[in-house]
C-alpha angles and dihedrals in degrees: 000000000000090000090055090047091050092050091048092049092047090052093048093047090050094048095044091043091057091046091049091049092052092044093049090051091051091046091050091050091048093049091049091051092049092049091050090049093049091047092051092050091047091050090048093051092044092049094054091043089055091047093051092046090048091053092049092051095053094050116093119251095249091056090050089055092051089043088063091056094053108028126064120244092249095061093125091056091048093050090047090051092051093050090045090054090051091050094047091048090052093048092047092051091049091049092051091047088053092049090049090050091050091047092052091047091051093049095047092060 
């Protein structure tokens, strides 16, 4: 009976070991993708924050005072939203161009 139990345990350890190895590989790939995505978003936000701060530092002080009369206090957020929309539009167009290219390649065969 113990030999049968040993064979069964060896089989289960082998099967679950392979499943755990495949799952850990998929989890590692997923975590790498998420970290790359978070890094790209952080770099994007930081880049536009630096651009907006650079613009505000080169403007004379009198213009900054008048700027406060005309512009809302959330100007940085508005500029970031506009640039984000431009970037998303560009990415979406590129994605649809890629899909169109793949579709044409699939049809031509």
